[in-house]
C-alpha positions, -999 to +999 in steps of 0.1 A: +866-830-023+858-827+012+829-818+025+840-785+039+850-770+001+808-781-003+801-759+026+822-734+014+809-734-018+770-736-003+784-706+019+795-687-017+768-696-033+740-683-008+760-655-002+754-643-040+721-651-035+722-624-006+739-599-029+712-602-056+686-601-024+697-567-012+704-551-047+668-554-058+653-538-020+652-510-033+619-529-056+609-553-033+601-530-010+589-502-029+618-479-014+610-446-034+576-445-017+582-462+014+614-438+026+599-405+007+588-397+049+620-395+060+650-365+055+673-369+029+700-383+059+683-406+068+671-422+029+703-417+020+718-441+054+695-465+045+705-473+007+744-466+011+739-495+043+724-514+018+750-514-009+773-519+014+762-549+025+754-555-015+791-553-020+801-571+012+775-603+004+796-599-039+831-601-021+816-633+004+801-650-026+837-642-051+859-649-021+845-683-018+837-693-050+873-688-060+895-690-031+878-721-014+902-748-007+921-714+005+900-704+032+907-738+048+940-739+045+957-712+066+950-687+093+940-661+070+911-684+058+904-695+094+900-665+103+873-652+073+848-682+077+852-669+114+838-638+105+809-651+081+803-666+109+799-645+131+782-620+106+757-644+102+753-656+142+746-612+144+723-613+120+702-642+138+701-625+171+686-591+148+665-602+139+647-618+171+657-584+184+641-562+163+615-584+141+585-607+144+600-638+145+568-655+139+562-646+111+565-663+077+588-641+059+609-644+091+611-671+100+622-687+060+651-658+069+659-675+102+661-704+079+686-688+053+708-676+079+713-704+099+722-720+065+744-697+059+761-692+090+765-733+088+786-728+051+807-713+070+808-731+113+806-769+099+843-759+077+857-740+103+851-761+136+865-795+106+895-774+102+897-767+141+909-808+145 
């Protein structure tokens, strides 16, 4: 098995981890209490966006784990690798824009954003050779 496939499988595992992490956001961040001060529309927006992200992460995990060879083989697969890479590059940039990057939790997240991005960037760059 090629190194690029291992990276995609690792990306699938990381995406599964992100899905689980986001699934538990309401409990981890005590949303029933913390979001109570928001009006119902903004409270609902937070929950809907989180559920959509959870779904995206689950789909990305499934595609990576079930179709890794196909992601390397054709133009659609390479486009998906590019989309996954771009998503995590964007998320990394947003971390610096909206959160204190020096906070210990932020540093851990930054590390995992880079790892997830690299899991797709490496195979994409290898496929371009």
